[in-house]
MDTraj code that builds the backbone (N, CA, C; nanometers):
import mdtraj as md
import numpy as np

residues = "UNK UNK UNK UNK UNK UNK UNK UNK UNK UNK UNK UNK UNK UNK UNK UNK UNK UNK UNK UNK UNK UNK UNK UNK UNK UNK UNK UNK UNK UNK UNK UNK UNK UNK UNK UNK UNK UNK UNK UNK UNK UNK UNK UNK UNK UNK UNK UNK UNK UNK UNK UNK UNK UNK UNK UNK UNK UNK UNK UNK UNK UNK UNK UNK UNK UNK UNK UNK UNK UNK UNK UNK UNK UNK UNK UNK UNK UNK UNK UNK UNK UNK UNK UNK UNK UNK UNK UNK UNK UNK UNK UNK UNK UNK UNK UNK UNK UNK UNK UNK UNK UNK UNK UNK UNK UNK UNK UNK UNK UNK UNK UNK UNK UNK UNK UNK UNK UNK UNK UNK UNK UNK UNK UNK UNK UNK UNK UNK UNK UNK UNK UNK UNK UNK UNK UNK UNK UNK UNK UNK UNK UNK UNK UNK UNK UNK UNK UNK UNK UNK UNK UNK UNK UNK UNK UNK UNK UNK UNK UNK UNK UNK UNK UNK UNK UNK UNK UNK UNK UNK UNK UNK UNK UNK UNK UNK UNK UNK UNK UNK UNK UNK UNK UNK UNK UNK UNK UNK UNK UNK UNK UNK UNK UNK UNK UNK UNK UNK UNK UNK UNK UNK UNK UNK UNK UNK UNK UNK UNK UNK UNK UNK UNK".split()
xyz = np.array([
    [8.3277, 10.3459, 12.3474],
    [8.3644, 10.3275, 12.2067],
    [8.4116, 10.1839, 12.1850],
    [8.3609, 10.1225, 12.0799],
    [8.3978, 9.9842, 12.0511],
    [8.5368, 9.9791, 11.9902],
    [8.6219, 9.8919, 12.0456],
    [8.7542, 9.8738, 11.9875],
    [8.7451, 9.8070, 11.8515],
    [8.8404, 9.8378, 11.7668],
    [8.8408, 9.7794, 11.6328],
    [8.9829, 9.7707, 11.5805],
    [8.9973, 9.6974, 11.4730],
    [9.1246, 9.6903, 11.4019],
    [9.1316, 9.8082, 11.3058],
    [9.2295, 9.8945, 11.3248],
    [9.2467, 10.0089, 11.2346],
    [9.3175, 9.9676, 11.1068],
    [9.4087, 9.8699, 11.1184],
    [9.4855, 9.8260, 11.0022],
    [9.5419, 9.6874, 11.0282],
    [9.5441, 9.6045, 10.9233],
    [9.6117, 9.4743, 10.9273],
    [9.7377, 9.4893, 10.8423],
    [9.8529, 9.4550, 10.8999],
    [9.9807, 9.4865, 10.8358],
    [10.0656, 9.3622, 10.8116],
    [10.1294, 9.3581, 10.6954],
    [10.2136, 9.2451, 10.6567],
    [10.3561, 9.2918, 10.6310],
    [10.4523, 9.2127, 10.6774],
    [10.5925, 9.2480, 10.6631],
    [10.6439, 9.2236, 10.5230],
    [10.7261, 9.3174, 10.4767],
    [10.7971, 9.2998, 10.3505],
    [10.9426, 9.2667, 10.3826],
    [11.0126, 9.2118, 10.2868],
    [11.1531, 9.1783, 10.3082],
    [11.2365, 9.3052, 10.3026],
    [11.3073, 9.3338, 10.4114],
    [11.3973, 9.4487, 10.4179],
    [11.5381, 9.3992, 10.4429],
    [11.6315, 9.4386, 10.3589],
    [11.7720, 9.4043, 10.3762],
    [11.8462, 9.5263, 10.4296],
    [11.9116, 9.5085, 10.5449],
    [11.9795, 9.6212, 10.6081],
    [12.0858, 9.5711, 10.7041],
    [12.1825, 9.6567, 10.7340],
    [12.2885, 9.6199, 10.8278],
    [12.2334, 9.5968, 10.9675],
    [12.1237, 9.6664, 11.0015],
    [12.0680, 9.6533, 11.1357],
    [11.9755, 9.5328, 11.1516],
    [11.9461, 9.4645, 11.0429],
    [11.8549, 9.3501, 11.0493],
    [11.9137, 9.2412, 11.1376],
    [11.8294, 9.1842, 11.2244],
    [11.8779, 9.0852, 11.3191],
    [11.9053, 8.9497, 11.2589],
    [11.8415, 8.9188, 11.1470],
    [11.8602, 8.7897, 11.0828],
    [12.0036, 8.7744, 11.0331],
    [12.0564, 8.6528, 11.0413],
    [12.1937, 8.6274, 10.9971],
    [12.2123, 8.6611, 10.8491],
    [12.1041, 8.6545, 10.7736],
    [12.1118, 8.6861, 10.6311],
    [12.0999, 8.8350, 10.6048],
    [12.0797, 8.9143, 10.7106],
    [12.0643, 9.0574, 10.6928],
    [11.9267, 9.0975, 10.6440],
    [11.8267, 9.0134, 10.6694],
    [11.6899, 9.0440, 10.6269],
    [11.5975, 9.0544, 10.7478],
    [11.5009, 9.1439, 10.7390],
    [11.4052, 9.1632, 10.8476],
    [11.2660, 9.1819, 10.7903],
    [11.1645, 9.1460, 10.8698],
    [11.0261, 9.1684, 10.8324],
    [10.9598, 9.2736, 10.9189],
    [11.0395, 9.3578, 10.9860],
    [10.9827, 9.4567, 11.0777],
    [10.9045, 9.5657, 11.0043],
    [10.9385, 9.5895, 10.8790],
    [10.8678, 9.6910, 10.8000],
    [10.7368, 9.6311, 10.7489],
    [10.6277, 9.6633, 10.8180],
    [10.4982, 9.6065, 10.7819],
    [10.4087, 9.7138, 10.7206],
    [10.3343, 9.6740, 10.6165],
    [10.2503, 9.7671, 10.5418],
    [10.1046, 9.7216, 10.5464],
    [10.0106, 9.8164, 10.5463],
    [9.8686, 9.7800, 10.5499],
    [9.8275, 9.6917, 10.4325],
    [9.7538, 9.5867, 10.4627],
    [9.7015, 9.4973, 10.3594],
    [9.5755, 9.5600, 10.2985],
    [9.5515, 9.5377, 10.1706],
    [9.4367, 9.6003, 10.1048],
    [9.3022, 9.5364, 10.1384],
    [9.3034, 9.4181, 10.1974],
    [9.1778, 9.3499, 10.2292],
    [9.1976, 9.2525, 10.3428],
    [9.0968, 9.1700, 10.3697],
    [9.1080, 9.0711, 10.4779],
    [9.2270, 8.9779, 10.4573],
    [9.2847, 8.9333, 10.5688],
    [9.4041, 8.8482, 10.5660],
    [9.3756, 8.7196, 10.6424],
    [9.4178, 8.6087, 10.5863],
    [9.4044, 8.4795, 10.6514],
    [9.5020, 8.4705, 10.7685],
    [9.4517, 8.4206, 10.8822],
    [9.5334, 8.4054, 11.0025],
    [9.5354, 8.2581, 11.0413],
    [9.6563, 8.2003, 11.0454],
    [9.6745, 8.0623, 11.0856],
    [9.7486, 8.0532, 11.2170],
    [9.7773, 7.9325, 11.2613],
    [9.8414, 7.9111, 11.3913],
    [9.9776, 7.9780, 11.4024],
    [10.0478, 7.9939, 11.2903],
    [10.1806, 8.0534, 11.2919],
    [10.1805, 8.2023, 11.2566],
    [10.0621, 8.2580, 11.2281],
    [10.0569, 8.3999, 11.1974],
    [9.9765, 8.4318, 11.0735],
    [10.0035, 8.5487, 11.0154],
    [9.9260, 8.5987, 10.9032],
    [9.9843, 8.5525, 10.7705],
    [9.8982, 8.5111, 10.6808],
    [9.9415, 8.4700, 10.5474],
    [10.0054, 8.5891, 10.4765],
    [10.1240, 8.5660, 10.4208],
    [10.1934, 8.6710, 10.3475],
    [10.2822, 8.7596, 10.4318],
    [10.2898, 8.7334, 10.5620],
    [10.3734, 8.8149, 10.6507],
    [10.5148, 8.7578, 10.6552],
    [10.6134, 8.8370, 10.6139],
    [10.7523, 8.7893, 10.6194],
    [10.8076, 8.8066, 10.7602],
    [10.8677, 8.7012, 10.8136],
    [10.9345, 8.7043, 10.9445],
    [11.0791, 8.6642, 10.9229],
    [11.1710, 8.7542, 10.9548],
    [11.3115, 8.7289, 10.9257],
    [11.3826, 8.6442, 11.0305],
    [11.3794, 8.6881, 11.1543],
    [11.4577, 8.6228, 11.2608],
    [11.3667, 8.5326, 11.3428],
    [11.3456, 8.4123, 11.2949],
    [11.2475, 8.3242, 11.3583],
    [11.2915, 8.2711, 11.4939],
    [11.4176, 8.2850, 11.5279],
    [11.4613, 8.2438, 11.6613],
    [11.4002, 8.3332, 11.7686],
    [11.3624, 8.4554, 11.7310],
    [11.3101, 8.5511, 11.8286],
    [11.1719, 8.6040, 11.7924],
    [11.1248, 8.5767, 11.6732],
    [10.9957, 8.6294, 11.6288],
    [10.9123, 8.5169, 11.5684],
    [10.7809, 8.5329, 11.5765],
    [10.6926, 8.4316, 11.5211],
    [10.6791, 8.3115, 11.6131],
    [10.6123, 8.2086, 11.5639],
    [10.5838, 8.0909, 11.6450],
    [10.4477, 8.1043, 11.7112],
    [10.3949, 7.9958, 11.7653],
    [10.2585, 7.9956, 11.8197],
    [10.2319, 8.1003, 11.9277],
    [10.3285, 8.1250, 12.0180],
    [10.3050, 8.2204, 12.1266],
    [10.3197, 8.3653, 12.0812],
    [10.3777, 8.3868, 11.9649],
    [10.3971, 8.5221, 11.9108],
    [10.3499, 8.5273, 11.7660],
    [10.2364, 8.4624, 11.7410],
    [10.1870, 8.4517, 11.6039],
    [10.1393, 8.5849, 11.5486],
    [10.0821, 8.6689, 11.6363],
    [10.0265, 8.7978, 11.5954],
    [10.0728, 8.9032, 11.6957],
    [10.1095, 9.0211, 11.6451],
    [10.1529, 9.1304, 11.7326],
    [10.0598, 9.2489, 11.7130],
    [10.0070, 9.3019, 11.8239],
    [9.9136, 9.4147, 11.8191],
    [9.9722, 9.5359, 11.8895],
    [9.9492, 9.6533, 11.8301],
    [9.9931, 9.7787, 11.8933],
    [9.8824, 9.8825, 11.8754],
    [9.8598, 9.9621, 11.9784],
    [9.7509, 10.0592, 11.9783],
    [9.7914, 10.1864, 11.9053],
    [9.7031, 10.2365, 11.8179],
    [9.7352, 10.3593, 11.7463],
    [9.7428, 10.4782, 11.8417],
    [9.6742, 10.4706, 11.9568],
    [9.6835, 10.5782, 12.0563],
    [9.8244, 10.5863, 12.1147],
    [9.8870, 10.4692, 12.1369],
    [10.0245, 10.4679, 12.1876],
    [10.1216, 10.5125, 12.0789],
    [10.0926, 10.4761, 11.9550],
    [10.1753, 10.5207, 11.8433],
    [10.1711, 10.6725, 11.8299],
    [10.0550, 10.7327, 11.8589],
    [10.0410, 10.8780, 11.8499],
    [10.1318, 10.9480, 11.9511],
    [10.1484, 10.8858, 12.0697],
    [10.2401, 10.9444, 12.1681],
    [10.3817, 10.9476, 12.1129],
    [10.4231, 10.8389, 12.0498],
    [10.5578, 10.8331, 11.9929],
    [10.5746, 10.9316, 11.8782],
    [10.4711, 10.9492, 11.7991],
    [10.4777, 11.0449, 11.6890],
    [10.5023, 11.1857, 11.7420],
    [10.4343, 11.2210, 11.8531],
    [10.4549, 11.3525, 11.9137],
    [10.5926, 11.3621, 11.9790],
    [10.6337, 11.2538, 12.0441],
    [10.7633, 11.2531, 12.1136],
    [10.8791, 11.2705, 12.0163],
    [10.8704, 11.2058, 11.9008],
    [10.9803, 11.2090, 11.8039],
    [10.9577, 11.3111, 11.6936],
    [10.8401, 11.3760, 11.6955],
    [10.8048, 11.4756, 11.5947],
    [10.8198, 11.4184, 11.4534],
    [10.7548, 11.3061, 11.4315],
    [10.7592, 11.2419, 11.3008],
    [10.6310, 11.1623, 11.2805],
    [10.5979, 11.1385, 11.1562],
    [10.4798, 11.0580, 11.1278],
    [10.5110, 10.9113, 11.1557],
    [10.4209, 10.8448, 11.2243],
    [10.4340, 10.7020, 11.2505],
    [10.3056, 10.6358, 11.2023],
    [10.3135, 10.5668, 11.0914],
    [10.1950, 10.5068, 11.0323],
    [10.1709, 10.3652, 11.0792],
    [10.0621, 10.3047, 11.0336],
    [10.0307, 10.1663, 11.0700],
    [10.1440, 10.0712, 11.0309],
    [10.1784, 9.9813, 11.1218],
    [10.2842, 9.8841, 11.0952],
    [10.4228, 9.9297, 11.1337],
    [10.4385, 10.0552, 11.1768],
    [10.5710, 10.1095, 11.2054],
    [10.6387, 10.0439, 11.3244],
    [10.5611, 9.9801, 11.4113],
    [10.6190, 9.9088, 11.5252],
    [10.6440, 9.7616, 11.4915],
    [10.6218, 9.7270, 11.3665],
    [10.6307, 9.5872, 11.3270],
    [10.5071, 9.5099, 11.3659],
    [10.3970, 9.5817, 11.3925],
    [10.2752, 9.5150, 11.4383],
    [10.1913, 9.4654, 11.3212],
    [10.1292, 9.3509, 11.3435],
    [10.0344, 9.2959, 11.2471],
    [9.8997, 9.3652, 11.2559],
    [9.8587, 9.3982, 11.3791],
    [9.7307, 9.4633, 11.4008],
    [9.7528, 9.5984, 11.4667],
    [9.7144, 9.7043, 11.3981],
    [9.7092, 9.8359, 11.4594],
    [9.5670, 9.8516, 11.5110],
    [9.5517, 9.8735, 11.6419],
    [9.4183, 9.8762, 11.7023],
    [9.3750, 10.0192, 11.7329],
    [9.2436, 10.0358, 11.7427],
    [9.1836, 10.1635, 11.7815],
    [9.0896, 10.1390, 11.8988],
    [9.1055, 10.2197, 12.0041],
    [9.0203, 10.2104, 12.1238],
    [9.0257, 10.0729, 12.1895],
    [9.1440, 10.0131, 12.1885],
    [9.1679, 9.8861, 12.2577],
    [9.2803, 9.9094, 12.3591],
    [9.2574, 9.8767, 12.4851],
    [9.3603, 9.8935, 12.5886],
    [9.4572, 9.7764, 12.5805],
    [9.5519, 9.7863, 12.4889],
    [9.6458, 9.6761, 12.4667],
    [9.7356, 9.6558, 12.5885],
    [9.7873, 9.7633, 12.6461],
    [9.8748, 9.7516, 12.7634],
    [9.7995, 9.6936, 12.8824],
    [9.6707, 9.7226, 12.8921],
    [9.5899, 9.6724, 13.0024],
    [9.5268, 9.5374, 12.9762],
    [9.5576, 9.4769, 12.8623],
    [9.5031, 9.3445, 12.8317],
    [9.5578, 9.2416, 12.9300],
    [9.4720, 9.1539, 12.9769],
    [9.5110, 9.0525, 13.0750],
    [9.5684, 8.9304, 13.0034],
    [9.6787, 8.8793, 13.0561],
    [9.7389, 8.7595, 12.9994],
    [9.6366, 8.6462, 12.9972],
    [9.6160, 8.5893, 12.8791],
    [9.5196, 8.4813, 12.8651],
    [9.3829, 8.5250, 12.8176],
    [9.3570, 8.6575, 12.8139],
    [9.2253, 8.6998, 12.7672],
    [9.2114, 8.6724, 12.6182],
    [9.0878, 8.6539, 12.5752],
    [9.0613, 8.6143, 12.4370],
    [8.9919, 8.7265, 12.3612],
    [9.0421, 8.7506, 12.2409],
    [8.9833, 8.8510, 12.1531],
    [8.9178, 8.7810, 12.0346],
    [8.7952, 8.8169, 12.0068],
    [8.7274, 8.7709, 11.8864],
    [8.7329, 8.8840, 11.7840],
    [8.7965, 8.8558, 11.6703],
    [8.8117, 8.9558, 11.5641],
    [8.7809, 8.8879, 11.4321],
    [8.6838, 8.9414, 11.3575],
    [8.6459, 8.8742, 11.2344],
    [8.6025, 8.7320, 11.2656],
    [8.6631, 8.6354, 11.1946],
    [8.6331, 8.4943, 11.2231],
    [8.7443, 8.4282, 11.3038],
    [8.8299, 8.5087, 11.3650],
    [8.9474, 8.4607, 11.4378],
    [8.9294, 8.4812, 11.5882],
    [8.9824, 8.3885, 11.6678],
    [8.9909, 8.4072, 11.8127],
    [9.1390, 8.4044, 11.8510],
    [9.1829, 8.5110, 11.9163],
    [9.3220, 8.5256, 11.9586],
    [9.3292, 8.5272, 12.1103],
    [9.4463, 8.4901, 12.1633],
    [9.4671, 8.4919, 12.3079],
    [9.5935, 8.5700, 12.3405],
    [9.5812, 8.6657, 12.4323],
    [9.6944, 8.7499, 12.4732],
    [9.7969, 8.6651, 12.5470],
    [9.9245, 8.6731, 12.5049],
    [10.0270, 8.5878, 12.5650],
    [10.1386, 8.6622, 12.6380],
    [10.1913, 8.7711, 12.5797],
    [10.3110, 8.8333, 12.6370],
    [10.3371, 8.9685, 12.5724],
    [10.4168, 9.0541, 12.6391],
    [10.4540, 9.1815, 12.5795],
    [10.5715, 9.1665, 12.4826],
    [10.5875, 9.2653, 12.3997],
    [10.7019, 9.2692, 12.3079],
    [10.8251, 9.3239, 12.3811],
    [10.9405, 9.2696, 12.3513],
    [11.0671, 9.3190, 12.4040],
    [11.1391, 9.3954, 12.2935],
    [11.1747, 9.5218, 12.3151],
    [11.2409, 9.5987, 12.2096],
    [11.3795, 9.5427, 12.1786],
    [11.4215, 9.5550, 12.0527],
    [11.5487, 9.4969, 12.0101],
    [11.6252, 9.5947, 11.9227],
    [11.7499, 9.5594, 11.8908],
    [11.8340, 9.6468, 11.8099],
    [11.7799, 9.6625, 11.6684],
    [11.7093, 9.5609, 11.6188],
    [11.6480, 9.5726, 11.4860],
    [11.5453, 9.6846, 11.4855],
    [11.4661, 9.6928, 11.5900],
    [11.3654, 9.7982, 11.6029],
    [11.4328, 9.9356, 11.6043],
    [11.5381, 9.9493, 11.6834],
    [11.6100, 10.0764, 11.6915],
    [11.6722, 10.1127, 11.5568],
    [11.7252, 10.0135, 11.4872],
    [11.7845, 10.0391, 11.3566],
    [11.6816, 10.0795, 11.2534],
    [11.5673, 10.0150, 11.2569],
    [11.4593, 10.0454, 11.1628],
    [11.4124, 10.1896, 11.1787],
    [11.4012, 10.2341, 11.3014],
    [11.3577, 10.3717, 11.3276],
    [11.4730, 10.4719, 11.3215],
    [11.5958, 10.4223, 11.3217],
    [11.7146, 10.5075, 11.3262],
    [11.7128, 10.5987, 11.4489],
    [11.6806, 10.5375, 11.5627],
    [11.6816, 10.6062, 11.6920],
    [11.7712, 10.5231, 11.7832],
    [11.8997, 10.5591, 11.7988],
    [11.9949, 10.4745, 11.8707],
    [11.9549, 10.4379, 12.0133],
    [11.8886, 10.5288, 12.0844],
    [11.8517, 10.4992, 12.2236],
    [11.7065, 10.4527, 12.2365],
    [11.6502, 10.3997, 12.1292],
    [11.5094, 10.3625, 12.1300],
    [11.4790, 10.2516, 12.2299],
    [11.5681, 10.1554, 12.2448],
    [11.5417, 10.0453, 12.3381],
    [11.5198, 10.0998, 12.4793],
    [11.6062, 10.1896, 12.5222],
    [11.5928, 10.2480, 12.6559],
    [11.4644, 10.3288, 12.6670],
    [11.4363, 10.4094, 12.5672],
    [11.3181, 10.4950, 12.5718],
    [11.1893, 10.4124, 12.5658],
    [11.1893, 10.3103, 12.4838],
    [11.0724, 10.2231, 12.4711],
    [11.0472, 10.1490, 12.6023],
    [11.1559, 10.1062, 12.6667],
    [11.1433, 10.0344, 12.7941],
    [11.0868, 10.1252, 12.9021],
    [11.1381, 10.2460, 12.9124],
    [11.0915, 10.3396, 13.0144],
    [10.9452, 10.3768, 12.9919],
    [10.9060, 10.3931, 12.8661],
    [10.7675, 10.4288, 12.8359],
    [10.6731, 10.3143, 12.8717],
    [10.7174, 10.1912, 12.8565],
    [10.6433, 10.0721, 12.9003],
    [10.5056, 10.0586, 12.8360],
    [10.5009, 10.0820, 12.7062],
    [10.3807, 10.0558, 12.6262],
    [10.4229, 9.9602, 12.5152],
    [10.4392, 9.8315, 12.5493],
    [10.5091, 9.7398, 12.4592],
    [10.4262, 9.6760, 12.3490],
    [10.2939, 9.6869, 12.3560],
    [10.2118, 9.6095, 12.2636],
    [10.2021, 9.4656, 12.3114],
    [10.1170, 9.3885, 12.2465],
    [10.0892, 9.2522, 12.2932],
    [10.1053, 9.1500, 12.1823],
    [10.1681, 9.0389, 12.2164],
    [10.1691, 8.9223, 12.1285],
    [10.0461, 8.8375, 12.1603],
    [9.9992, 8.7671, 12.0568],
    [9.8811, 8.6826, 12.0730],
    [9.9010, 8.5497, 12.0026],
    [9.8425, 8.4439, 12.0610],
    [9.8394, 8.3142, 11.9938],
    [9.7031, 8.2974, 11.9267],
    [9.6980, 8.2120, 11.8282],
    [9.5754, 8.1918, 11.7501],
    [9.5034, 8.0681, 11.8028],
    [9.3836, 8.0879, 11.8565],
    [9.3035, 7.9769, 11.9073],
    [9.2075, 7.9243, 11.8014],
    [9.1627, 8.0130, 11.7142],
    [9.0718, 7.9734, 11.6057],
    [9.1134, 8.0487, 11.4800],
    [9.1498, 7.9748, 11.3771],
    [9.1966, 8.0356, 11.2533],
    [9.0808, 8.0961, 11.1747],
    [9.1137, 8.1914, 11.0884],
    [9.0114, 8.2550, 11.0069],
    [9.0681, 8.3753, 10.9353],
    [8.9880, 8.4810, 10.9220],
    [9.0309, 8.6026, 10.8541],
    [9.0060, 8.7255, 10.9413],
    [9.0960, 8.8232, 10.9261],
    [9.0837, 8.9520, 10.9944],
    [9.0997, 9.0614, 10.8897],
    [9.0181, 9.1658, 10.9019],
    [9.0294, 9.2787, 10.8113],
    [9.0201, 9.4101, 10.8861],
    [9.0698, 9.5171, 10.8259],
    [9.0577, 9.6507, 10.8847],
    [8.9107, 9.6827, 10.9068],
    [8.8822, 9.7405, 11.0238],
    [8.7453, 9.7748, 11.0584],
    [8.6745, 9.6714, 11.1424],
    [8.7298, 9.5510, 11.1515],
    [8.6671, 9.4469, 11.2331],
    [8.6663, 9.4874, 11.3805],
    [8.5530, 9.4704, 11.4510],
    [8.5495, 9.4973, 11.5946],
    [8.6408, 9.4006, 11.6707],
    [8.6963, 9.4490, 11.7802],
    [8.7746, 9.3654, 11.8715],
    [8.6899, 9.3439, 11.9959],
    [8.6454, 9.2215, 12.0163],
    [8.5605, 9.1886, 12.1302],
    [8.6368, 9.1001, 12.2276],
    [8.6452, 9.1432, 12.3532],
    [8.7064, 9.0606, 12.4573],
    [8.5995, 8.9630, 12.5054],
    [8.6188, 8.8354, 12.4754],
    [8.5156, 8.7359, 12.5060],
    [8.5457, 8.6567, 12.6328],
    [8.6665, 8.6695, 12.6862],
    [8.7013, 8.6011, 12.8114],
    [8.8204, 8.6726, 12.8722],
    [8.8174, 8.6916, 13.0040],
    [8.9274, 8.7601, 13.0733],
    [8.9559, 8.6877, 13.2040],
    [9.0751, 8.6284, 13.2188],
    [9.1092, 8.5548, 13.3415],
    [9.1017, 8.6417, 13.4666],
    [9.0680, 8.5787, 13.5776],
    [9.0473, 8.6510, 13.7029],
    [9.1769, 8.6996, 13.7668],
    [9.2926, 8.6420, 13.7286],
    [9.4179, 8.6812, 13.7954],
    [9.4538, 8.8272, 13.7696],
    [9.4103, 8.8840, 13.6573],
    [9.4285, 9.0264, 13.6319],
    [9.5672, 9.0723, 13.5942],
    [9.6600, 8.9818, 13.5714],
    [9.7972, 9.0205, 13.5347],
    [9.7964, 9.0707, 13.3906],
    [9.8383, 9.1945, 13.3713],
    [9.8282, 9.2580, 13.2406],
    [9.9598, 9.2553, 13.1621],
    [9.9478, 9.2866, 13.0349],
    [10.0663, 9.3027, 12.9494],
    [10.1620, 9.4040, 13.0110],
    [10.1086, 9.5167, 13.0573],
    [10.1930, 9.6198, 13.1164],
    [10.2654, 9.5726, 13.2410],
    [10.1964, 9.4962, 13.3270],
    [10.2588, 9.4447, 13.4485],
    [10.3722, 9.3483, 13.4157],
    [10.3500, 9.2605, 13.3191],
    [10.4552, 9.1653, 13.2817],
    [10.5781, 9.2402, 13.2316],
    [10.5567, 9.3389, 13.1470],
    [10.6691, 9.4150, 13.0930],
    [10.7446, 9.4870, 13.2039],
    [10.6715, 9.5525, 13.2932],
    [10.7380, 9.6260, 13.4008],
    [10.8084, 9.5302, 13.4968],
    [10.7489, 9.4143, 13.5233],
    [10.8110, 9.3165, 13.6132],
    [10.9449, 9.2687, 13.5584],
    [10.9503, 9.2443, 13.4287],
    [11.0717, 9.1909, 13.3676],
    [11.1790, 9.2963, 13.3447],
    [11.1377, 9.4242, 13.3359],
    [11.2330, 9.5269, 13.2948],
    [11.2520, 9.6423, 13.3919],
    [11.1510, 9.6727, 13.4743],
    [11.1565, 9.7946, 13.5539],
    [11.1256, 9.7757, 13.7017],
    [11.0322, 9.6862, 13.7331],
    [10.9828, 9.6727, 13.8697],
    [10.9859, 9.5260, 13.9135],
    [11.1025, 9.4752, 13.9532],
    [11.1135, 9.3328, 13.9882],
    [11.0238, 9.2905, 14.1034],
    [10.9772, 9.3866, 14.1824],
    [10.8862, 9.3507, 14.2914],
    [10.7537, 9.2944, 14.2400],
    [10.7263, 9.3132, 14.1098],
    [10.6040, 9.2596, 14.0499],
    [10.6205, 9.1151, 14.0022],
    [10.7415, 9.0625, 14.0040],
    [10.7655, 8.9295, 13.9492],
    [10.6791, 8.8186, 14.0092],
    [10.6529, 8.8179, 14.1403],
    [10.5668, 8.7103, 14.1938],
    [10.4291, 8.7062, 14.1296],
    [10.3794, 8.8204, 14.0833],
    [10.2488, 8.8246, 14.0172],
    [10.2472, 8.7396, 13.8907],
    [10.3602, 8.7313, 13.8229],
    [10.3652, 8.6596, 13.6958],
    [10.3394, 8.5104, 13.7138],
    [10.3667, 8.4586, 13.8334],
    [10.3488, 8.3161, 13.8576],
    [10.2014, 8.2767, 13.8579],
    [10.1127, 8.3771, 13.8701],
    [9.9689, 8.3493, 13.8685],
    [9.9117, 8.3445, 13.7276],
    [9.9890, 8.3907, 13.6303],
    [9.9386, 8.4010, 13.4927],
    [9.9728, 8.2737, 13.4160],
    [9.8849, 8.1758, 13.4226],
    [9.9132, 8.0437, 13.3661],
    [9.9297, 8.0443, 13.2145],
    [9.8735, 8.1445, 13.1474],
    [9.8819, 8.1475, 13.0016],
    [10.0061, 8.2188, 12.9498],
    [10.0896, 8.2699, 13.0395],
    [10.2199, 8.3204, 12.9972],
    [10.3015, 8.2050, 12.9392],
    [10.3819, 8.2284, 12.8365],
    [10.4711, 8.1229, 12.7889],
    [10.5544, 8.0670, 12.9052],
    [10.5769, 7.9378, 12.9054],
    [10.6418, 7.8715, 13.0186],
    [10.7793, 7.9272, 13.0486],
    [10.8517, 7.9700, 12.9445],
    [10.9878, 8.0199, 12.9688],
    [10.9863, 8.1523, 13.0448],
    [10.8817, 8.2326, 13.0271],
    [10.8725, 8.3582, 13.1016],
    [10.8385, 8.3298, 13.2477],
    [10.7459, 8.2381, 13.2715],
    [10.7113, 8.2033, 13.4096],
    [10.8308, 8.1419, 13.4822],
    [10.9082, 8.0603, 13.4112],
    [11.0263, 7.9997, 13.4723],
    [11.1317, 8.1060, 13.5032],
    [11.1487, 8.2018, 13.4129],
    [11.2420, 8.3117, 13.4366],
    [11.2002, 8.3906, 13.5595],
    [11.0706, 8.4188, 13.5710],
    [11.0201, 8.4918, 13.6873],
    [11.0417, 8.4112, 13.8153],
    [11.0148, 8.2804, 13.8077],
    [11.0312, 8.1947, 13.9255],
    [11.1771, 8.1940, 13.9728],
    [11.2702, 8.1839, 13.8777],
    [11.4129, 8.1839, 13.9152],
    [11.4532, 8.3157, 13.9809],
    [11.4043, 8.4259, 13.9271],
    [11.4409, 8.5554, 13.9817],
    [11.3781, 8.5780, 14.1182],
    [11.2576, 8.5309, 14.1384],
    [11.1932, 8.5414, 14.2690],
    [11.2677, 8.4586, 14.3716],
    [11.3073, 8.3377, 14.3327],
    [11.3818, 8.2500, 14.4228],
    [11.5175, 8.3096, 14.4579],
    [11.5853, 8.3661, 14.3574],
    [11.7171, 8.4236, 14.3803],
    [11.7098, 8.5446, 14.4728],
    [11.5982, 8.6159, 14.4675],
    [11.5817, 8.7335, 14.5527],
    [11.5498, 8.6970, 14.6960],
    [11.5229, 8.5684, 14.7191],
    [11.5011, 8.5202, 14.8550],
    [11.3592, 8.5336, 14.9024],
])
top = md.Topology()
chain = top.add_chain()
for i, resn in enumerate(residues, 1):
    res = top.add_residue(resn, chain, resSeq=i)
    for name in ("N", "CA", "C"):
        top.add_atom(name, md.element.get_by_symbol(name[0]), res)
traj = md.Trajectory(xyz[None], top)
């Protein structure tokens, strides 16, 4: 089955006590766009990002989450979880987001994206869902979704095929990076082979490997 974009989602301004932004505003509540959306180096046109110290920027310009993984959470929490509920820009169908290799390139619409890093759950996410222990549960489940950088700007729309046009030979996946940083430190040396990981993550892994002797 060919992978595709099930929904392109844009953040609206949400004001709440749980919002991570100093102003009390968050863009985690993302809603499906009615048509194709322009994608630039910093992300999607019209997407509100509240806490820019931790969200957005070239290495986290676009966030993708698989609707198959969302379905697991819907069953686990016995609630409807629609497109954008994870704060994702792209809800994907039949795309192995957790198994995506760091540095692999996706061609979608007229855009080329590159997989960079997994998402780290935060208190804003837990507050948005009103699930106090969500950070722990999300970490244990280890299906974090993937951040992507924009290599070629253009437009993306719902229904566009997701084509993997290049995959680095090192094989380090989104899932491995997440587990290495949060659950399985024995995987940390693997991260040093993934040159397209943001430099601060590789440096963090290097320090932890060195400290472990």
